[in-house]
Backbone as CSV, one residue per row, in Angstrom:
resi,resn,N_x,N_y,N_z,CA_x,CA_y,CA_z,C_x,C_y,C_z
1,MET,0.837,-1.197,0.000,0.000,0.000,0.000,0.874,1.249,0.000
2,GLY,0.317,2.347,-0.454,1.100,3.564,-0.547,1.184,4.287,0.773
3,GLU,1.932,5.384,0.718,2.083,6.171,1.924,0.813,6.947,2.229
4,ILE,0.622,7.223,3.510,-0.527,8.011,3.944,-0.218,9.487,3.731
5,LYS,-1.182,10.216,3.159,-1.017,11.647,2.949,-1.056,12.361,4.283
6,GLY,-0.027,13.037,4.618,0.016,13.744,5.873,0.482,12.858,7.009
7,ASN,0.566,13.452,8.169,1.046,12.713,9.328,-0.092,11.964,10.018
8,LEU,0.226,10.788,10.600,-0.715,10.070,11.478,-0.656,10.705,12.848
9,THR,-1.803,11.029,13.412,-1.846,11.610,14.747,-2.755,10.780,15.635
10,ASN,-2.467,10.767,16.928,-3.328,10.083,17.882,-4.408,11.018,18.387
11,PHE,-5.214,10.562,19.370,-6.330,11.399,19.811,-5.872,12.604,20.613
12,HIS,-4.575,12.655,20.982,-4.029,13.844,21.641,-3.489,14.838,20.618
13,GLY,-3.518,14.449,19.340,-2.980,15.322,18.308,-1.501,15.147,18.076
14,GLN,-0.889,14.191,18.735,0.539,13.961,18.572,0.803,13.141,17.318
15,VAL,1.921,13.445,16.629,2.305,12.721,15.422,2.823,11.337,15.798
16,VAL,2.309,10.321,15.117,2.746,8.951,15.372,3.274,8.355,14.082
17,HIS,4.056,7.336,14.188,4.671,6.657,13.039,4.364,5.164,13.151
18,PRO,4.474,4.371,12.108,4.987,4.695,10.771,3.955,5.442,9.927
19,ASN,4.378,5.811,8.738,3.547,6.646,7.879,2.926,5.890,6.720
20,THR,2.808,4.561,6.784,2.123,3.793,5.750,0.939,3.061,6.370
21,GLU,-0.064,2.740,5.552,-1.255,2.054,6.047,-0.896,0.695,6.619
22,VAL,-0.076,-0.089,5.880,0.327,-1.417,6.360,1.099,-1.291,7.654
23,GLY,2.011,-0.356,7.675,2.800,-0.166,8.889,1.940,0.255,10.062
24,ALA,0.938,1.093,9.795,0.046,1.537,10.867,-0.743,0.381,11.454
25,ILE,-1.213,-0.499,10.552,-1.972,-1.666,11.030,-1.091,-2.574,11.868
26,LEU,0.104,-2.849,11.375,1.025,-3.717,12.124,1.416,-3.079,13.446
27,ASP,1.671,-1.793,13.414,2.062,-1.099,14.624,0.938,-1.157,15.658
28,PHE,-0.322,-0.970,15.188,-1.459,-1.033,16.100,-1.591,-2.433,16.700
29,TYR,-1.450,-3.457,15.859,-1.589,-4.835,16.326,-0.557,-5.151,17.401
30,GLN,0.674,-4.739,17.158,1.751,-5.045,18.105,1.547,-4.337,19.437
31,LYS,0.957,-3.140,19.383,0.776,-2.376,20.611,-0.542,-2.687,21.320
32,ALA,-1.558,-3.116,20.558,-2.899,-3.269,21.127,-3.269,-4.698,21.474
33,VAL,-2.642,-5.675,20.828,-3.001,-7.064,21.042,-1.773,-7.843,21.465
34,SER,-1.905,-8.601,22.537,-0.778,-9.387,23.008,-0.648,-10.665,22.203
35,LYS,0.400,-11.424,22.441,0.652,-12.630,21.667,-0.397,-13.708,21.897
36,ASP,-1.077,-13.663,23.055,-2.110,-14.674,23.305,-3.487,-14.190,22.861
37,THR,-3.538,-13.156,22.044,-4.730,-12.591,21.396,-5.666,-11.863,22.357
38,GLU,-5.243,-11.618,23.588,-6.092,-10.857,24.500,-5.852,-9.365,24.305
39,GLN,-6.929,-8.571,24.376,-6.784,-7.129,24.252,-6.031,-6.557,25.439
40,LEU,-5.161,-5.600,25.154,-4.494,-4.871,26.219,-5.354,-3.696,26.640
41,ASP,-4.877,-2.936,27.603,-5.660,-1.836,28.144,-5.535,-0.612,27.248
42,ILE,-6.328,-0.586,26.202,-6.306,0.522,25.263,-7.658,1.217,25.282
43,LYS,-7.679,2.456,24.820,-8.918,3.238,24.817,-9.964,2.537,23.945
44,GLY,-11.171,2.377,24.480,-12.247,1.763,23.711,-12.405,0.283,23.959
45,LYS,-11.490,-0.300,24.712,-11.586,-1.747,24.984,-12.728,-2.048,25.945
46,LYS,-13.424,-3.165,25.716,-14.447,-3.655,26.634,-13.895,-4.865,27.364
47,ASP,-14.062,-4.899,28.678,-13.604,-6.043,29.457,-14.723,-7.086,29.470
48,PHE,-14.610,-8.096,28.640,-15.682,-9.072,28.486,-15.753,-10.041,29.662
49,ASN,-14.810,-9.968,30.595,-14.923,-10.778,31.805,-15.920,-10.166,32.779
50,ASP,-16.157,-8.858,32.652,-17.048,-8.170,33.566,-18.414,-7.884,32.968
51,GLY,-18.554,-8.021,31.657,-19.824,-7.737,31.025,-19.698,-6.612,30.014
52,ILE,-20.792,-6.286,29.375,-20.803,-5.219,28.391,-21.996,-4.320,28.651
53,LEU,-21.940,-3.117,28.080,-23.038,-2.167,28.205,-23.803,-2.104,26.892
54,ILE,-25.119,-2.293,26.962,-25.978,-2.160,25.792,-27.068,-1.169,26.144
55,GLY,-27.084,-0.039,25.420,-28.079,0.987,25.717,-27.969,1.514,27.131
56,GLY,-26.763,1.525,27.663,-26.546,2.025,29.018,-26.850,1.027,30.114
57,LYS,-27.308,-0.172,29.749,-27.627,-1.206,30.737,-26.569,-2.289,30.710
58,ARG,-26.081,-2.680,31.873,-25.056,-3.706,31.958,-25.654,-5.078,31.711
59,VAL,-25.058,-5.817,30.815,-25.513,-7.159,30.474,-24.423,-8.140,30.843
60,LEU,-24.778,-9.165,31.617,-23.798,-10.142,32.053,-23.374,-11.034,30.900
61,VAL,-22.093,-11.338,30.869,-21.585,-12.288,29.894,-21.888,-13.696,30.391
62,GLU,-22.179,-14.603,29.504,-22.548,-15.976,29.870,-21.523,-16.575,30.822
63,GLY,-22.029,-17.154,31.914,-21.151,-17.827,32.864,-20.719,-16.966,34.020
64,GLU,-20.851,-15.637,33.901,-20.359,-14.789,34.973,-21.157,-14.959,36.253
65,THR,-22.476,-15.105,36.123,-23.339,-15.182,37.288,-22.942,-16.315,38.223
66,PHE,-22.450,-17.408,37.667,-22.188,-18.599,38.471,-20.702,-18.879,38.664
67,LYS,-19.845,-17.911,38.352,-18.419,-18.213,38.427,-17.883,-18.107,39.851
68,GLU,-18.625,-17.480,40.759,-18.186,-17.355,42.140,-19.300,-17.796,43.085
69,VAL,-18.922,-18.444,44.177,-19.886,-18.864,45.194,-20.094,-17.720,46.173
70,LYS,-21.366,-17.369,46.397,-21.684,-16.262,47.287,-22.352,-16.781,48.552
71,SER,-22.219,-16.060,49.633,-22.940,-16.405,50.858,-24.380,-15.925,50.726
72,VAL,-25.265,-16.510,51.502,-26.677,-16.139,51.466,-26.827,-14.725,52.027
73,PRO,-27.405,-13.799,51.276,-27.495,-12.405,51.741,-28.334,-12.276,53.002
74,GLY,-27.791,-11.536,53.955,-28.525,-11.288,55.185,-28.786,-12.528,56.008
75,ASN,-28.062,-13.620,55.713,-28.287,-14.899,56.410,-29.752,-15.319,56.369
76,ASP,-30.408,-15.055,55.251,-31.827,-15.367,55.098,-32.057,-15.874,53.683
77,LEU,-32.482,-17.140,53.544,-32.700,-17.686,52.210,-33.686,-16.841,51.416
78,GLN,-34.697,-16.310,52.072,-35.711,-15.536,51.374,-35.224,-14.142,50.969
79,ALA,-33.967,-13.802,51.317,-33.381,-12.551,50.854,-32.692,-12.723,49.506
80,ILE,-32.573,-13.969,49.028,-31.997,-14.193,47.698,-32.961,-13.655,46.647
81,SER,-32.450,-12.812,45.760,-33.298,-12.210,44.731,-32.593,-12.108,43.384
82,ALA,-31.422,-12.758,43.262,-30.665,-12.704,42.015,-30.100,-14.081,41.701
83,SER,-29.963,-14.353,40.428,-29.409,-15.641,39.995,-27.966,-15.783,40.472
84,GLY,-27.569,-17.020,40.719,-26.193,-17.259,41.121,-26.037,-18.543,41.896
85,LEU,-24.807,-18.800,42.299,-24.459,-19.967,43.093,-24.156,-19.497,44.508
86,TYR,-24.844,-20.077,45.494,-24.707,-19.669,46.886,-24.304,-20.861,47.749
87,TYR,-23.741,-20.542,48.924,-23.413,-21.574,49.910,-24.140,-21.249,51.199
88,TYR,-24.809,-22.252,51.780,-25.479,-22.039,53.063,-24.798,-22.870,54.140
89,THR,-24.699,-22.313,55.331,-24.024,-22.978,56.453,-24.974,-23.813,57.296
90,GLY,-26.273,-23.535,57.163,-27.274,-24.200,58.000,-27.799,-23.293,59.095
91,ALA,-27.132,-22.133,59.282,-27.567,-21.192,60.319,-28.493,-20.121,59.769
92,GLU,-28.723,-20.114,58.453,-29.549,-19.089,57.843,-31.040,-19.276,58.184
93,LYS,-31.770,-18.183,58.125,-33.217,-18.231,58.357,-33.934,-18.736,57.108
94,ASN,-35.114,-19.316,57.333,-36.032,-19.752,56.272,-35.470,-20.866,55.392
95,LEU,-34.533,-21.648,55.912,-34.101,-22.844,55.192,-35.165,-23.926,55.365
96,PRO,-35.526,-24.642,54.307,-36.523,-25.706,54.445,-35.941,-26.888,55.222
97,PRO,-36.774,-27.727,55.843,-36.274,-28.915,56.553,-35.475,-29.817,55.614
98,ARG,-34.358,-30.363,56.149,-33.469,-31.187,55.353,-32.980,-32.356,56.183
99,ASP,-32.579,-33.440,55.518,-31.941,-34.545,56.215,-30.597,-34.098,56.771
100,THR,-30.093,-34.823,57.773,-28.857,-34.420,58.448,-27.663,-34.366,57.497
101,GLY,-27.690,-35.143,56.420,-26.582,-35.132,55.472,-26.490,-33.861,54.658
102,TYR,-27.528,-33.010,54.737,-27.551,-31.785,53.942,-27.778,-30.563,54.839
103,ARG,-27.177,-30.575,56.020,-27.344,-29.434,56.923,-26.722,-28.179,56.338
104,SER,-25.644,-28.345,55.555,-25.031,-27.240,54.834,-24.808,-27.687,53.403
105,GLY,-24.602,-26.718,52.517,-24.407,-27.100,51.123,-24.574,-25.938,50.173
106,TYR,-24.895,-26.249,48.936,-24.934,-25.248,47.871,-26.362,-25.026,47.352
107,ILE,-26.578,-23.813,46.890,-27.864,-23.401,46.327,-27.630,-22.833,44.932
108,ILE,-28.435,-23.280,43.975,-28.479,-22.647,42.660,-29.754,-21.819,42.595
109,ALA,-29.620,-20.538,42.266,-30.769,-19.644,42.179,-30.908,-19.111,40.762
110,SER,-32.151,-19.043,40.277,-32.433,-18.472,38.964,-33.619,-17.526,39.099
111,PHE,-33.402,-16.237,38.821,-34.440,-15.222,38.983,-34.616,-14.419,37.694
112,THR,-35.866,-14.219,37.294,-36.155,-13.319,36.182,-36.196,-11.877,36.668
113,ASP,-36.639,-11.676,37.910,-36.597,-10.376,38.579,-36.674,-10.653,40.070
114,VAL,-36.667,-9.601,40.891,-36.587,-9.798,42.339,-37.816,-10.492,42.912
115,ASN,-38.926,-10.490,42.171,-40.173,-11.060,42.676,-40.476,-12.455,42.144
116,ASN,-39.701,-12.936,41.192,-39.986,-14.226,40.566,-38.697,-15.004,40.330
117,GLY,-38.634,-16.157,40.964,-37.448,-16.980,40.809,-37.601,-18.291,41.537
118,ILE,-36.552,-19.093,41.484,-36.565,-20.390,42.145,-35.163,-20.714,42.637
119,VAL,-35.078,-21.324,43.798,-33.789,-21.766,44.325,-33.840,-23.284,44.487
120,LEU,-32.705,-23.904,44.286,-32.573,-25.353,44.432,-31.470,-25.645,45.426
121,LEU,-31.811,-26.284,46.546,-30.808,-26.805,47.463,-30.324,-28.120,46.867
122,ILE,-29.104,-28.114,46.370,-28.633,-29.189,45.500,-28.661,-30.547,46.194
123,GLY,-28.120,-30.633,47.414,-27.980,-31.930,48.071,-29.288,-32.671,48.249
124,GLY,-30.290,-32.004,48.785,-31.568,-32.660,49.049,-32.572,-32.515,47.941
125,LEU,-32.177,-31.895,46.829,-33.096,-31.632,45.709,-34.389,-30.976,46.198
126,ILE,-34.219,-29.896,46.950,-35.368,-29.179,47.491,-35.545,-27.890,46.697
127,TYR,-36.707,-27.726,46.075,-37.017,-26.544,45.289,-37.838,-25.573,46.133
128,TYR,-37.484,-24.290,46.030,-38.180,-23.267,46.800,-38.456,-22.105,45.843
129,GLU,-39.722,-21.872,45.527,-40.076,-20.925,44.474,-40.651,-19.636,45.043
130,LYS,-40.230,-18.528,44.455,-40.810,-17.223,44.756,-41.621,-16.778,43.548
131,PHE,-42.901,-16.546,43.754,-43.799,-16.190,42.647,-44.577,-14.934,43.005
132,GLN,-44.440,-13.913,42.180,-45.110,-12.628,42.385,-44.881,-12.087,43.791
133,GLY,-43.629,-12.206,44.224,-43.214,-11.631,45.501,-43.453,-12.487,46.719
134,LYS,-44.050,-13.681,46.551,-44.345,-14.542,47.698,-43.649,-15.899,47.534
135,TRP,-43.096,-16.408,48.645,-42.443,-17.709,48.629,-43.477,-18.811,48.823
136,ARG,-43.422,-19.812,47.954,-44.326,-20.946,48.058,-43.741,-22.020,48.973
137,LYS,-44.539,-23.038,49.276,-44.089,-24.137,50.119,-43.006,-24.937,49.403
138,PRO,-41.909,-25.296,50.080,-40.837,-26.057,49.428,-41.334,-27.393,48.891
139,PHE,-40.710,-27.838,47.811,-41.038,-29.121,47.188,-39.765,-29.939,47.032
140,SER,-39.895,-31.258,47.188,-38.781,-32.156,46.922,-39.324,-33.523,46.545
141,PRO,-38.742,-34.168,45.535,-39.164,-35.530,45.193,-38.579,-36.571,46.136
142,ILE,-37.691,-36.152,47.037,-37.020,-37.085,47.945,-37.636,-36.981,49.338
143,PRO,-38.180,-38.074,49.906,-38.718,-38.025,51.272,-37.615,-37.700,52.282
144,MET,-37.996,-37.047,53.353,-37.057,-36.721,54.424,-37.326,-37.613,55.620
145,THR,-36.283,-38.199,56.167,-36.424,-39.041,57.354,-36.644,-38.160,58.578
146,LEU,-37.812,-38.311,59.215,-38.153,-37.528,60.400,-37.777,-38.245,61.692
147,TRP,-37.800,-39.567,61.636,-37.429,-40.360,62.814,-37.080,-41.768,62.354
148,SER,-36.124,-42.403,63.023,-35.813,-43.809,62.761,-35.336,-44.450,64.054
149,GLY,-35.579,-45.731,64.160,-35.196,-46.468,65.363,-35.973,-47.757,65.461
150,ASP,-36.482,-48.065,66.650,-37.277,-49.272,66.871,-38.270,-48.959,67.981
151,ALA,-39.477,-48.516,67.608,-40.423,-47.994,68.586,-41.512,-48.993,68.922
152,LYS,-41.945,-48.952,70.161,-43.046,-49.787,70.662,-44.035,-48.879,71.372
153,PRO,-45.262,-49.358,71.606,-46.244,-48.550,72.326,-45.694,-48.060,73.664
154,GLY,-45.969,-46.805,73.967,-45.454,-46.176,75.176,-44.267,-45.267,74.913
155,ASP,-43.641,-45.391,73.716,-42.494,-44.551,73.387,-42.942,-43.169,72.903
156,LYS,-42.091,-42.190,73.151,-42.294,-40.843,72.616,-41.255,-40.612,71.523
157,LEU,-41.703,-40.228,70.330,-40.824,-40.077,69.183,-40.638,-38.591,68.869
158,THR,-39.398,-38.135,68.898,-39.076,-36.751,68.573,-38.670,-36.661,67.104
159,LEU,-39.359,-35.820,66.353,-39.151,-35.730,64.914,-38.102,-34.681,64.567
160,ALA,-37.466,-34.869,63.417,-36.430,-33.934,62.969,-37.005,-32.615,62.497
161,ALA,-38.282,-32.594,62.135,-38.948,-31.372,61.677,-40.442,-31.524,61.924
162,PRO,-41.159,-30.428,62.130,-42.610,-30.509,62.351,-43.319,-31.090,61.126
163,ILE,-44.368,-31.855,61.378,-45.063,-32.509,60.268,-45.806,-31.498,59.392
164,GLN,-46.008,-30.269,59.892,-46.700,-29.261,59.089,-45.915,-28.886,57.835
165,ASN,-44.638,-29.230,57.794,-43.819,-28.918,56.628,-44.016,-29.913,55.485
166,PHE,-44.870,-30.901,55.693,-45.011,-31.983,54.715,-46.487,-32.209,54.402
167,ASN,-46.718,-32.832,53.248,-48.075,-33.148,52.835,-48.504,-34.549,53.263
168,TYR,-47.540,-35.494,53.254,-47.823,-36.875,53.629,-46.711,-37.403,54.517
169,LEU,-47.057,-38.410,55.317,-46.079,-39.100,56.144,-46.052,-40.573,55.758
170,ARG,-44.862,-41.161,55.781,-44.696,-42.597,55.562,-44.320,-43.258,56.881
171,PHE,-45.121,-44.214,57.302,-44.848,-44.984,58.515,-44.403,-46.387,58.092
172,TYR,-43.199,-46.771,58.475,-42.666,-48.094,58.147,-42.941,-49.033,59.315
173,VAL,-43.816,-50.025,59.051,-44.288,-50.937,60.093,-43.646,-52.304,59.897
174,HIS,-43.190,-52.924,61.001,-42.760,-54.323,60.919,-43.458,-55.112,62.030
175,ALA,-44.565,-55.705,61.651,-45.371,-56.472,62.595,-45.303,-57.953,62.242
176,ASP,-45.626,-58.803,63.199,-45.579,-60.254,62.982,-46.419,-60.653,61.784
177,GLY,-45.813,-61.416,60.897,-46.540,-61.956,59.769,-46.774,-60.980,58.639
178,LEU,-46.194,-59.768,58.733,-46.375,-58.757,57.693,-45.012,-58.312,57.166
179,ASP,-44.960,-58.015,55.894,-43.731,-57.474,55.333,-43.484,-56.066,55.864
180,SER,-42.220,-55.630,55.768,-41.850,-54.303,56.252,-42.141,-53.248,55.196
181,ASN,-43.408,-53.018,54.944,-43.817,-52.020,53.980,-44.224,-50.740,54.699
182,TYR,-44.284,-49.649,53.939,-44.697,-48.401,54.572,-46.155,-48.105,54.266
183,VAL,-46.768,-47.329,55.158,-48.141,-46.880,55.015,-48.116,-45.363,54.868
184,VAL,-48.785,-44.839,53.827,-48.815,-43.398,53.579,-50.078,-42.806,54.209
185,VAL,-49.877,-41.762,55.013,-50.988,-41.110,55.705,-50.860,-39.606,55.483
186,SER,-51.977,-38.930,55.242,-51.947,-37.483,55.097,-51.406,-36.833,56.370
187,ALA,-50.594,-35.795,56.198,-50.031,-35.096,57.359,-51.033,-34.149,57.999
188,ASN,-52.183,-33.968,57.383,-53.188,-33.021,57.867,-54.154,-33.704,58.834
189,HIS,-53.652,-34.030,60.018,-54.479,-34.626,61.070,-54.435,-33.729,62.296
190,GLN,-55.564,-33.636,62.963,-55.647,-32.761,64.121,-55.068,-33.390,65.385
191,HIS,-55.221,-34.711,65.520,-54.869,-35.312,66.810,-54.177,-36.662,66.617
192,ASN,-54.972,-37.717,66.408,-54.402,-39.064,66.308,-54.139,-39.471,64.860
193,PHE,-53.052,-40.197,64.674,-52.746,-40.814,63.389,-53.022,-42.311,63.502
194,ILE,-53.933,-42.800,62.682,-54.243,-44.231,62.649,-53.511,-44.834,61.443
195,VAL,-52.569,-45.700,61.720,-51.747,-46.316,60.667,-52.146,-47.781,60.569
196,THR,-52.683,-48.178,59.427,-53.160,-49.546,59.259,-52.435,-50.214,58.103
197,GLN,-51.783,-51.320,58.409,-51.104,-52.108,57.381,-51.752,-53.495,57.320
198,THR,-52.078,-53.940,56.122,-52.729,-55.240,55.967,-51.944,-56.124,55.007
199,GLY,-52.168,-57.444,55.114,-51.511,-58.397,54.234,-51.977,-59.817,54.516
200,LEU,-51.449,-60.746,53.766,-51.781,-62.158,53.930,-50.634,-62.900,54.608
201,SER,-50.975,-64.050,55.165,-49.949,-64.914,55.744,-49.061,-65.457,54.632
202,GLU,-47.979,-66.099,55.033,-47.025,-66.603,54.052,-47.656,-67.593,53.087
203,ASP,-48.592,-68.422,53.591,-49.246,-69.390,52.715,-50.443,-68.796,51.977
204,GLY,-50.779,-67.541,52.265,-51.854,-66.866,51.573,-53.240,-67.223,52.056
205,LYS,-53.364,-67.936,53.173,-54.662,-68.403,53.657,-55.259,-67.523,54.739
206,ALA,-54.405,-66.788,55.466,-54.890,-65.977,56.585,-54.700,-64.487,56.297
207,PHE,-55.699,-63.721,56.681,-55.635,-62.267,56.508,-55.134,-61.641,57.799
208,ARG,-54.107,-60.825,57.694,-53.517,-60.225,58.886,-53.426,-58.712,58.721
209,GLY,-53.353,-58.035,59.846,-53.247,-56.581,59.791,-52.654,-56.014,61.063
210,ALA,-52.068,-54.838,60.952,-51.517,-54.121,62.103,-52.148,-52.741,62.158
211,LYS,-52.525,-52.307,63.359,-53.091,-50.980,63.550,-52.286,-50.249,64.616
212,LEU,-51.740,-49.095,64.244,-50.949,-48.283,65.160,-51.677,-46.969,65.420
213,VAL,-51.653,-46.520,66.663,-52.248,-45.239,67.028,-51.153,-44.341,67.580
214,LEU,-50.935,-43.197,66.911,-49.921,-42.241,67.342,-50.564,-40.880,67.552
215,GLU,-50.275,-40.268,68.677,-50.836,-38.965,69.028,-49.783,-37.888,68.802
216,LYS,-50.096,-36.910,67.958,-49.121,-35.863,67.666,-49.246,-34.721,68.670
217,SER,-48.137,-34.039,68.873,-48.145,-32.868,69.745,-48.724,-31.670,68.992
218,GLY,-49.048,-30.618,69.709,-49.633,-29.440,69.085,-48.706,-28.769,68.087
219,ASP,-47.389,-28.791,68.351,-46.447,-28.156,67.437,-45.977,-29.090,66.326
220,GLY,-46.474,-30.350,66.347,-46.136,-31.290,65.293,-44.722,-31.829,65.345
221,LYS,-44.032,-31.694,66.484,-42.630,-32.112,66.571,-42.436,-33.466,67.247
222,THR,-43.495,-34.005,67.879,-43.362,-35.290,68.563,-44.601,-36.142,68.335
223,PHE,-44.408,-37.450,68.489,-45.496,-38.426,68.471,-45.442,-39.233,69.760
224,ASN,-46.591,-39.425,70.381,-46.719,-40.417,71.441,-47.289,-41.690,70.816
225,PHE,-46.515,-42.776,70.890,-46.935,-44.050,70.312,-47.815,-44.747,71.353
226,ASN,-49.134,-44.669,71.156,-50.066,-45.112,72.188,-50.451,-46.583,72.108
227,LYS,-50.563,-47.131,70.902,-51.128,-48.477,70.821,-50.729,-49.163,69.526
228,CYS,-50.557,-50.487,69.603,-50.347,-51.312,68.421,-51.160,-52.595,68.582
229,THR,-52.021,-52.858,67.605,-52.864,-54.047,67.624,-52.591,-54.882,66.387
230,ILE,-52.421,-56.190,66.589,-52.189,-57.112,65.477,-53.439,-57.980,65.310
231,ALA,-54.003,-57.958,64.124,-55.150,-58.815,63.803,-54.637,-60.023,63.023
232,ASN,-55.054,-61.208,63.476,-54.574,-62.446,62.850,-55.732,-63.408,62.680
233,ASN,-56.210,-63.510,61.438,-57.254,-64.474,61.104,-58.491,-64.324,61.988
234,GLY,-58.917,-63.069,62.160,-60.155,-62.811,62.880,-59.992,-62.487,64.337
235,THR,-58.789,-62.587,64.909,-58.562,-62.233,66.314,-57.608,-61.043,66.384
236,ALA,-57.784,-60.208,67.412,-56.954,-59.012,67.574,-56.229,-59.066,68.903
237,THR,-54.926,-58.746,68.877,-54.094,-58.793,70.075,-53.277,-57.515,70.190
238,ALA,-53.336,-56.878,71.370,-52.497,-55.707,71.616,-51.076,-56.176,71.898
239,VAL,-50.105,-55.549,71.286,-48.701,-55.944,71.473,-47.912,-54.765,72.029
240,ASN,-46.851,-55.072,72.750,-46.003,-54.044,73.351,-44.553,-54.134,72.892
241,LYS,-44.296,-54.904,71.869,-42.932,-55.000,71.354,-42.764,-54.069,70.161
242,PRO,-41.526,-53.792,69.745,-41.296,-52.856,68.639,-42.025,-53.270,67.369
243,CYS,-42.684,-52.287,66.739,-43.387,-52.547,65.491,-43.374,-51.346,64.543
244,LEU,-42.552,-50.351,64.839,-42.407,-49.183,63.975,-40.931,-48.816,63.917
245,TRP,-40.400,-48.627,62.721,-38.953,-48.385,62.640,-38.561,-47.140,61.857
246,ARG,-39.493,-46.482,61.176,-39.106,-45.243,60.482,-40.352,-44.420,60.159
247,ILE,-40.169,-43.076,60.204,-41.195,-42.136,59.747,-40.529,-41.168,58.793
248,GLN,-41.137,-40.978,57.628,-40.605,-40.035,56.652,-41.660,-38.976,56.325
249,GLY,-41.183,-37.791,55.969,-42.054,-36.734,55.491,-41.927,-36.590,53.992
250,VAL,-43.073,-36.416,53.325,-43.106,-36.338,51.864,-43.687,-34.979,51.461
251,ARG,-42.958,-34.241,50.607,-43.457,-33.000,50.006,-43.854,-33.319,48.567
252,ASP,-44.960,-32.817,48.118,-45.323,-32.944,46.693,-46.273,-31.846,46.307
């Protein structure tokens, strides 16, 4: 290419060299772009690691929102209002009930605006949605263990979380002549929970059943195991040996 007519000047009005178009391009490349093709700090450069401005509004570059783990704002899960990756210690307010293995962990949050979004507690797969400014009841496809052991009538069972946090309860019964299956009961009971498990004898000739009566406390945090009756081929017998080994809470 030919020489440039007149002197090349920068934005300060200072004369710069070389004085040919090819030389100017090469000179600019050497000064403005490093060998690894990253832009240097020159006038007009956009830092694409931090985002870009479109119409005066900052737009996040893909991946930036989740590149750093943030603490839960204000130590309150319900204070989360922006997309991102968060870490909870277990001491924050408004955390949904979780199994002991997930007392602390990570949260993925996705929000369209401050009033509409959803958070996922990764470990327990617990979803917590905010819709039109209000938080809905948490949901999880995984039941939470509220109590486990070996209970008999007369025992008091302390639960890991109040039953009001769940829609259904699973009672795992192991009674004489019955398989260790669970019985699903609605969590919306005012006083007594009647748990009835039925089945056949091993030879299939006798009908058997177990009936458990559990009295819940007013705050939903404990059960008094009052009675267990085993029905065997038309006769009923009250038993005092262990016949309940687990209670789970189900959200749906």
